[in-house]
DSSP file (Angstrom, degrees, kcal/mol; ACC not computed):
  #  RESIDUE AA STRUCTURE BP1 BP2  ACC     N-H-->O    O-->H-N    N-H-->O    O-->H-N    TCO  KAPPA ALPHA  PHI   PSI    X-CA   Y-CA   Z-CA
    1    1 A X    >         0   0    0      0, 0.0     3,-1.0     0, 0.0     7,-0.2   0.000 360.0 360.0 360.0 -66.0   -6.8   -8.4   -1.8
    2    2 A X  T 3   +     0   0    0      1,-0.2     6,-0.1     5,-0.1     0, 0.0   0.775 360.0  57.5 -73.7 -23.8   -4.4  -10.0   -4.4
    3    3 A X  T 3  S+     0   0    0      1,-0.1     2,-2.1     2,-0.0    -1,-0.2   0.532  77.1 102.2 -81.7  -4.5   -7.4  -11.5   -6.3
    4    4 A X    X>  +     0   0    0     -3,-1.0     4,-2.2     1,-0.2     3,-0.5  -0.529  49.4 175.4 -77.6  77.8   -8.8   -8.0   -6.7
    5    5 A X  H 3> S+     0   0    0     -2,-2.1     4,-1.3     1,-0.2    -1,-0.2   0.774  70.7  58.6 -62.8 -27.8   -7.7   -7.7  -10.3
    6    6 A X  H 34 S+     0   0    0      2,-0.2    -1,-0.2    -3,-0.2    -2,-0.1   0.915 112.2  37.5 -67.0 -43.2   -9.4   -4.4  -10.9
    7    7 A X  H <4 S+     0   0    0     -3,-0.5    -2,-0.2     1,-0.2    -1,-0.2   0.912 130.2  28.8 -76.2 -43.9   -7.5   -2.6   -8.1
    8    8 A X  H >< S+     0   0    0     -4,-2.2     3,-2.0    -7,-0.2    -2,-0.2   0.404  83.7 127.6-102.9   1.5   -4.1   -4.2   -8.5
    9    9 A X  T 3< S+     0   0    0     -4,-1.3     3,-0.1    -5,-0.3    -4,-0.0  -0.406  80.7  13.9 -61.5 126.0   -4.1   -5.0  -12.2
   10   10 A X  T 3  S+     0   0    0      1,-0.3    46,-0.5    -2,-0.2     2,-0.3   0.457  80.1 153.0  90.8   0.6   -0.9   -3.6  -13.7
   11   11 A X    <   -     0   0    0     -3,-2.0    -1,-0.3     1,-0.2    46,-0.2  -0.509  21.8-172.7 -65.9 123.5    1.0   -2.8  -10.5
   12   12 A X        -     0   0    0     44,-2.9     2,-0.3    -2,-0.3    45,-0.2   0.748  61.5  -0.7 -91.7 -25.2    4.7   -3.0  -11.5
   13   13 A X  E     -a   57   0A   0     43,-0.5    45,-2.1     2,-0.0     2,-0.4  -0.988  60.4-146.1-160.4 151.2    6.4   -2.7   -8.2
   14   14 A X  E     -a   58   0A   0     -2,-0.3     2,-0.4    43,-0.2    45,-0.2  -0.968   6.6-153.7-129.8 151.8    5.5   -2.3   -4.5
   15   15 A X  E     -a   59   0A   0     43,-2.7    45,-3.3    -2,-0.4     2,-0.4  -0.898  13.7-133.7-118.6 145.0    7.2   -0.5   -1.6
   16   16 A X  E     +a   60   0A   0     -2,-0.4     2,-0.3    43,-0.2    45,-0.2  -0.792  23.7 176.6 -98.0 142.2    7.0   -1.3    2.1
   17   17 A X        -     0   0    0     43,-2.1     3,-0.2    -2,-0.4    45,-0.2  -0.993  31.0-143.4-138.8 142.6    6.4    1.4    4.7
   18   18 A X  S    S+     0   0    0     -2,-0.3     2,-0.4     1,-0.2    43,-0.1   0.680  99.7  43.7 -75.3 -16.0    6.0    1.0    8.4
   19   19 A X     >  +     0   0    0      1,-0.1     4,-2.3    41,-0.1    -1,-0.2  -0.813  64.4 179.7-132.4  91.3    3.4    3.9    8.4
   20   20 A X  H  > S+     0   0    0     -2,-0.4     4,-2.5    -3,-0.2     5,-0.2   0.860  82.7  50.7 -62.7 -38.9    0.9    3.6    5.5
   21   21 A X  H  > S+     0   0    0      2,-0.2     4,-2.6     1,-0.2     5,-0.2   0.898 110.8  48.1 -69.7 -39.6   -1.0    6.8    6.5
   22   22 A X  H  > S+     0   0    0      2,-0.2     4,-2.6     1,-0.2     5,-0.2   0.927 113.3  48.2 -64.6 -44.3    2.1    8.9    6.8
   23   23 A X  H  X S+     0   0    0     -4,-2.3     4,-2.5     2,-0.2     5,-0.2   0.930 113.3  47.7 -60.4 -46.6    3.4    7.6    3.4
   24   24 A X  H  X S+     0   0    0     -4,-2.5     4,-2.4     2,-0.2    -2,-0.2   0.930 115.1  44.4 -60.5 -49.3    0.0    8.3    1.8
   25   25 A X  H  X S+     0   0    0     -4,-2.6     4,-2.7     2,-0.2    -2,-0.2   0.905 114.0  49.5 -66.3 -41.6   -0.4   11.8    3.2
   26   26 A X  H  X S+     0   0    0     -4,-2.6     4,-1.2    -5,-0.2    -1,-0.2   0.919 113.0  46.1 -64.6 -43.8    3.2   12.8    2.4
   27   27 A X  H  <>S+     0   0    0     -4,-2.5     5,-2.4    -5,-0.2     3,-0.3   0.927 114.0  48.6 -65.0 -43.3    3.0   11.6   -1.2
   28   28 A X  H ><5S+     0   0    0     -4,-2.4     3,-1.7     1,-0.2    -2,-0.2   0.918 109.3  52.4 -62.0 -44.7   -0.4   13.3   -1.7
   29   29 A X  H 3<5S+     0   0    0     -4,-2.7    -1,-0.2     1,-0.3    -2,-0.2   0.763 107.9  53.8 -62.8 -25.3    1.0   16.6   -0.2
   30   30 A X  T 3<5S-     0   0    0     -4,-1.2    -1,-0.3    -3,-0.3    -2,-0.2   0.194 123.4-101.4 -98.0  15.5    3.9   16.4   -2.7
   31   31 A X  T < 5 +     0   0    0     -3,-1.7     2,-0.2     1,-0.3    -3,-0.2   0.594  65.6 155.0  83.3  11.7    1.7   16.1   -5.7
   32   32 A X      < -     0   0    0     -5,-2.4     2,-0.9    -6,-0.2    -1,-0.3  -0.540  51.3-114.7 -72.0 139.1    2.0   12.3   -6.4
   33   33 A X  E     -B   50   0A   0     17,-0.6    17,-2.3    -2,-0.2     2,-0.4  -0.656  33.0-158.8 -78.0 105.2   -1.0   10.9   -8.2
   34   34 A X  E     -B   49   0A   0     -2,-0.9     2,-0.8    15,-0.2    15,-0.3  -0.714   5.6-148.3 -85.7 134.0   -2.7    8.6   -5.8
   35   35 A X  E     -B   48   0A   0     13,-2.6    13,-0.9    -2,-0.4     2,-0.1  -0.879  64.6 -31.1-106.3 101.2   -5.0    6.0   -7.4
   36   36 A X  E    S-     0   0A   0     -2,-0.8     2,-0.2    11,-0.1     3,-0.1  -0.254  87.2 -71.3  81.0-176.3   -7.8    5.3   -4.9
   37   37 A X  E     -     0   0A   0      1,-0.1    11,-0.3    10,-0.1     2,-0.2  -0.450  63.2 -64.1-106.0 179.1   -7.6    5.4   -1.2
   38   38 A X  E     -     0   0A   0     -2,-0.2     2,-0.6     9,-0.1     9,-0.2  -0.483  44.7-149.1 -65.8 131.5   -5.9    3.2    1.4
   39   39 A X  E     -B   46   0A   0      7,-3.4     7,-2.1    -2,-0.2     2,-0.5  -0.935  13.6-162.0-103.4 120.0   -7.3   -0.2    1.5
   40   40 A X  E     +B   45   0A   0     -2,-0.6     5,-0.2     5,-0.2     3,-0.1  -0.910  20.0 174.1-110.6 122.5   -7.1   -1.6    5.0
   41   41 A X        -     0   0    0      3,-3.5     2,-1.1    -2,-0.5     4,-0.2   0.033  56.7-101.0-111.8  23.5   -7.4   -5.4    5.6
   42   42 A X  S    S+     0   0    0      1,-0.2    -1,-0.1     2,-0.2     3,-0.0  -0.728 112.5  22.4  97.3 -90.4   -6.6   -5.4    9.3
   43   43 A X  S    S+     0   0    0     -2,-1.1    20,-2.3    19,-0.1     2,-0.3   0.433 128.2  50.7 -93.1   2.0   -3.0   -6.5    9.5
   44   44 A X  E     + C   0  62A   0     18,-0.2    -3,-3.5     2,-0.0     2,-0.3  -0.999  62.0 174.6-138.1 137.9   -2.2   -5.4    5.9
   45   45 A X  E     +BC  40  61A   0     16,-2.6    16,-2.3    -2,-0.3     2,-0.3  -0.983   5.3 168.8-141.3 152.0   -2.9   -2.1    4.2
   46   46 A X  E     -BC  39  60A   0     -7,-2.1    -7,-3.4    -2,-0.3     2,-0.3  -0.992  13.9-171.5-157.5 159.1   -2.0   -0.7    0.8
   47   47 A X  E     - C   0  59A   0     12,-2.0    12,-2.8    -2,-0.3     2,-0.3  -0.976  19.8-130.6-149.5 158.0   -2.6    2.0   -1.8
   48   48 A X  E     +BC  35  58A   0    -13,-0.9   -13,-2.6    -2,-0.3     2,-0.3  -0.770  23.5 172.9-109.7 154.1   -1.6    2.6   -5.4
   49   49 A X  E     -BC  34  57A   0      8,-2.3     8,-3.4    -2,-0.3     2,-0.4  -0.947  29.0-114.4-148.3 168.0    0.0    5.6   -7.1
   50   50 A X  E     -BC  33  56A   0    -17,-2.3   -17,-0.6    -2,-0.3     6,-0.2  -0.901  24.6-138.5-108.7 137.8    1.4    6.5  -10.4
   51   51 A X    >   -     0   0    0      4,-2.3     3,-2.1    -2,-0.4   -18,-0.0  -0.177  43.6 -82.4 -80.2-176.7    5.0    7.3  -11.0
   52   52 A X  T 3  S+     0   0    0      1,-0.3    -1,-0.1     2,-0.1    -2,-0.0   0.717 132.0  49.9 -63.4 -21.0    6.2   10.1  -13.2
   53   53 A X  T 3  S-     0   0    0      2,-0.1    -1,-0.3     0, 0.0    -3,-0.0   0.345 122.0-104.0 -99.0   6.1    5.9    7.9  -16.3
   54   54 A X    <   +     0   0    0     -3,-2.1     2,-0.2     1,-0.3    -2,-0.1   0.521  69.9 148.7  87.0   6.1    2.4    6.8  -15.4
   55   55 A X        -     0   0    0      1,-0.1    -4,-2.3   -44,-0.0     2,-0.5  -0.529  50.3-117.6 -74.4 139.8    3.3    3.4  -14.2
   56   56 A X  E     + C   0  50A   0    -46,-0.5   -44,-2.9    -6,-0.2   -43,-0.5  -0.662  39.5 175.5 -83.2 126.9    1.1    2.0  -11.4
   57   57 A X  E     -aC  13  49A   0     -8,-3.4    -8,-2.3    -2,-0.5     2,-0.4  -0.818  17.5-140.1-125.5 164.4    3.0    1.3   -8.2
   58   58 A X  E     -aC  14  48A   0    -45,-2.1   -43,-2.7    -2,-0.3     2,-0.4  -0.962   4.8-159.1-129.0 145.1    1.9    0.1   -4.7
   59   59 A X  E     +aC  15  47A   0    -12,-2.8   -12,-2.0    -2,-0.4     2,-0.3  -0.992  24.4 179.8-116.8 130.6    2.8    1.1   -1.2
   60   60 A X  E     -aC  16  46A   0    -45,-3.3   -43,-2.1    -2,-0.4     2,-0.3  -0.905  15.2-172.3-133.0 161.4    2.0   -1.5    1.5
   61   61 A X  E     - C   0  45A   0    -16,-2.3   -16,-2.6    -2,-0.3     2,-0.3  -0.991   3.9-173.9-148.5 142.1    2.3   -2.0    5.2
   62   62 A X  E     - C   0  44A   0     -2,-0.3     2,-0.5   -18,-0.2   -18,-0.2  -0.987  27.1-115.3-139.8 153.4    1.7   -5.0    7.5
   63   63 A X        -     0   0    0    -20,-2.3     2,-0.3    -2,-0.3   -20,-0.0  -0.722  27.9-132.5 -87.5 128.7    1.8   -5.5   11.2
   64   64 A X        -     0   0    0     -2,-0.5     2,-0.4     1,-0.0    -1,-0.0  -0.608  19.4-133.1 -76.5 136.8    4.4   -7.8   12.5
   65   65 A X        -     0   0    0     -2,-0.3     2,-0.1     1,-0.0    -1,-0.0  -0.732  19.0-122.5 -89.0 141.2    3.1  -10.3   15.0
   66   66 A X    >>  -     0   0    0     -2,-0.4     4,-1.2     1,-0.1     3,-0.6  -0.432  25.7-109.9 -75.6 157.9    5.0  -10.8   18.2
   67   67 A X  H 3> S+     0   0    0      1,-0.2     4,-0.7     2,-0.2    -1,-0.1   0.825 120.6  58.7 -56.9 -30.7    6.3  -14.3   19.0
   68   68 A X  H >4 S+     0   0    0      1,-0.2     3,-0.8     2,-0.2    -1,-0.2   0.897 102.9  51.5 -64.7 -39.8    3.7  -14.4   21.8
   69   69 A X  H <4 S+     0   0    0     -3,-0.6    -1,-0.2     1,-0.2    -2,-0.2   0.797 105.9  56.4 -67.0 -27.8    0.9  -13.9   19.3
   70   70 A X  H 3< S+     0   0    0     -4,-1.2    -1,-0.2    -3,-0.1     2,-0.2   0.655  89.6  90.7 -80.0 -16.3    2.2  -16.8   17.1
   71   71 A X    <<        0   0    0     -3,-0.8    -3,-0.0    -4,-0.7     0, 0.0  -0.567 360.0 360.0 -84.6 144.8    2.1  -19.3   19.9
   72   72 A X              0   0    0     -2,-0.2    -1,-0.1     0, 0.0    -3,-0.0   0.411 360.0 360.0 -97.0 360.0   -1.1  -21.4   20.4
C-alpha cells in the first residue's frame, strides 16, 4: 500500500473518513476529480483525488479493532 509509489506518489495530504464509500460517492457526485477507484486492503481503504489546484490528496479509512480483538 504505502510502497505503491505509482498510486500514492505525490500525495500531499490525507483525510480520514469513517465511511470511505460515502466519501467517495459524495465527492464524485459533486464533481471532484477522483484519481482511480477505492483501494481496499481489508481493515484499511483509500482513494486519491485532486483538489482545485490539481494537487493530489488522499482519503482513507480504517477499521478500529475492539479491545477483545487485540487480546490473544
